[in-house]
N, C-alpha and C positions, 0 to 999 in steps of 0.2 A: 070437600071443596079442593079441587086440584089447582095448582098454580104456584106462583112464587109468593111467599110470605116471609116475614122477618122474625126470627126467634130472638128474643131478648132475654138473656140470663142475667139475673141480679143476685149477686152474692154479697151478703152483709160483711162490712168491714169489722175488724175486731172492736173498733170504737163506735159501733153502730149507734146512730142517734135516733131514738124512737120517735122524736118529734117529727121526723120525715114521713111517718106512716100515713097520717091523714092527708097531707098534701099529695102524696104519691097516689093514694086511692082517688082523690079528686082529679088528678091528672089522668088516671085510667078512665074515669067516668067521662071526661071530656073527649078522650080518644074514641070511646064507645059511641058517644053522641055524634061524632064526625064520621062514623062508619070505618074507623081505622083500627079498632081493637077486635080481634077474633076470639081470644081466649086469654085468661090471666089466672094466676093462683100462686100460693105460697107453698114451699116445700114443708112436708110434715115434720122435718127435723129442726125447723126454725133457722136454717142457714141462709135462706133467701127465697127466691121465687123466679117465675118466668112469665113472659107474656108474648103474644103473637100479634104482630102488626100486619094488617092487610090494607089493600087499596093505597099502597105507597109506591111511587114511581120507580125508586131505585134504592140501592143500599145506602148511598150518600144521603138521600132524603130520610131514610129510616134512622140513620145515625144522628142526623140533625134533630129529629123529633126526640130521640132518646137523650140527647144532650140537655134537653129542657126538663127532664124528669127530676122531680125534687130529690129522689134518691141520689142523683148525680150532683145537682146544684147544692145540696146540703151535705155532700160528701159522706153519705151514710152507707153506700154500697158501691161495689164495682159492677158496672154493666157492660156487657158485650153484646154485639148485634151480629147475627148470622143470617145470611141469605139462605132460605130453606125452600127447596123445591119439593113440594108435597105431591102426593098422588092418591 
């Protein structure tokens, strides 16, 4: 699938709160149901993970979505959003 998507990198904070995991997974399920999640997964070393947002109008919109991720709202991880032009 070519086009613009948004790569979200989630790196666990040293004081990672494991209670954020299930709400985060529920958040990802809701994105998938809305057709806005293309791919998601955790890093094998346990330091965090990433997901790819699609069908989002702009970087600002992607950042607004990510700001509601429980990993952010529960201050469990640092999330960064990158506009990614795939081919």
